[in-house]
Each structure stands twice: as C-alpha cells, then as structure tokens.
C-alpha positions in Angstrom: 134.1 88.1 105.2 132.7 85.4 107.1 129.0 84.5 108.5 130.4 84.5 111.5 131.5 88.7 111.5 128.0 89.5 110.8 125.4 90.1 113.7 122.3 91.1 113.2 120.9 94.5 113.8 116.9 94.8 112.8 114.8 91.9 112.2 111.9 93.2 110.4 108.6 91.9 109.7 107.5 91.3 106.2 110.9 93.9 104.8 110.7 94.6 101.7 110.2 99.5 101.8 111.4 99.0 105.2 114.1 96.5 105.1 115.3 98.5 101.9 115.1 102.3 103.3 117.2 100.8 106.3 119.6 98.9 104.3 119.8 102.7 102.1 120.8 104.8 105.4 123.4 102.4 106.9 125.0 101.9 103.7 124.8 105.4 103.0 126.9 106.5 105.8 129.4 103.3 104.5 128.5 101.1 107.1 128.3 97.6 104.9 125.0 95.0 105.1 123.0 92.1 103.9 119.8 91.2 104.1 118.6 87.7 105.5 114.9 86.6 103.8 113.4 83.5 103.1 113.6 82.7 99.5 110.5 80.4 100.4 108.8 83.4 101.6 109.5 85.2 98.3 108.8 83.2 96.0 105.4 82.3 97.0 104.5 85.7 98.2 103.9 85.0 101.8 104.2 88.5 104.0 103.3 87.4 107.5 104.5 85.7 110.2 107.9 84.4 110.6 108.5 83.0 107.0 108.6 86.8 105.6 110.8 88.5 108.6 114.1 89.9 107.5 117.5 90.5 109.6 119.6 93.2 108.6 123.5 91.9 108.7 125.9 94.1 109.3 129.5 93.6 110.6 130.6 92.5 114.0 132.7 95.7 114.3 130.4 98.0 113.6 127.0 96.5 114.9 127.0 99.4 118.0 127.6 102.2 115.0 124.5 101.2 113.7 122.4 100.7 116.2 122.7 104.1 117.4 122.2 105.5 114.0 119.1 103.2 114.0 117.9 104.0 117.3 118.7 107.9 115.9 116.4 107.4 112.7 114.0 106.4 114.9 113.9 108.8 116.5 113.3 111.1 114.7 117.2 112.5 115.1 118.8 112.1 111.6 118.7 115.0 109.2 118.8 115.5 105.5 121.4 117.3 104.3 120.4 120.3 102.3 
C-alpha cells in the first residue's frame, strides 16, 4: 500500500502510551494502523512540542470507520466484552 493510501486519523501530543492504546483499539477491530513519530524526538527523548507528536495513520478506505471508533472510545461508548 503506498503512502498516498494512508490517512492521518489522529495526532497525539507526546504520543507514547495513548498512541499504543489507540493502535491496539484499531487493530482489535481489524483496522491496520501505522504510527508515525519523529525519529529525532524519540532518539533524544523529547516529550513536548511538534517533534514529539505521534500520528496514527489508517488506510484511506477505512478512515471513516476508524474515526467513528475513536469518537465512540473518547465518548466512553465502548464496552469491554466479558
């Protein structure tokens, strides 16, 4: 899949744990995810500012589905299966 076929679904300041949680949520719903992080920021441990941002990218064809899932997550509408 070319980079033109991937769309940013979220940009997170600092990234880190929140980015991994959201990646897990999307992947659990069978939506492929790529995390894009500035290599220099990670190498020097920068945790603030634009260099520390993490972008979550999903296939363009799954963008609306991913946005709906993230909206539901942030609204507290998702349930943990028993």
